[in-house]
Phi, psi and omega in degrees: 000325176305322185295330175302318175292321183293314184298315177305320178301312180295320179299315185288327175303310177303326177292343184265332197280155169201161196290353173268354191276148161260140188229134173252124169259108192280350178211069194302325181049236177289352174087018178297310178299308178305324186286323175293317182281316190303329178282356189243011182223168181286320184203142168239129167263118189260099185262143167200146178276346178265113182294330189278337171299310180296318182296312179304319180298301180312316178295314180295323186257014185310337183280345182270126178259002183257022178248128179252113183270132185231119176270086185191166173285153184290345180294347182260016183318314179305333182283342183242343184230122180282321183201143177209153182247344181209137185234126185249126174236125169245102188281167178106231180234163175293119171307136188062018182245197177286109194283349174279352170258107178232166172284153183240139180303321179294328183283321180299310183291333174293320182286329180293317175304319173301317178294319180293330181281308189269336178232063189294345179252015172274165182259147177232126185242128181233129179251113184247117181262120185265005187275014176228160180309313178287336183304314183291313179305317188288306183307317181295315176300322177297316183295321179300314176300321182290324180295339184259004187275132173252351188250354184231148159250168179218135176249141189230134180229153174207163174275116177286147175060032173233126178291150178052032176300136175285154175246134178256115179251120170260091178265123181215154186299144183285000000 
């Protein structure tokens, strides 16, 4: 069932892409979103805090030349990216990785504020997984951030009647 929401996410992402865009994959992990996006856009900045995730992704995507890999937290995006039109977050932990290393609500909300300030016309896509201890806290923090927004609207999708279903948030400028 989760694959259905991921498929929907890719359909929606693809509807936004064009060959002139710069996109930030803020949590590149195994690189599946980066791999999906890179052939369709001008450039992708792929962030991850785990060096082995970046190394694995670089090796798998070595034929794609329009990707910059950044071993750093997404909170430092402005140090690397001058302009971008789309930011993608796949929150939680690295699948098949160390589950103790997760994204955190405070860091995610701080980064959403940074995007709002420095990239005000960008769209933000968040896949939030509630099935781990930090996941619900992070989702709640994003919901509180959205409730205070005057510059963004949000569309949310989820798989109904499935425990620990991920939530897909499309955050776009008003």
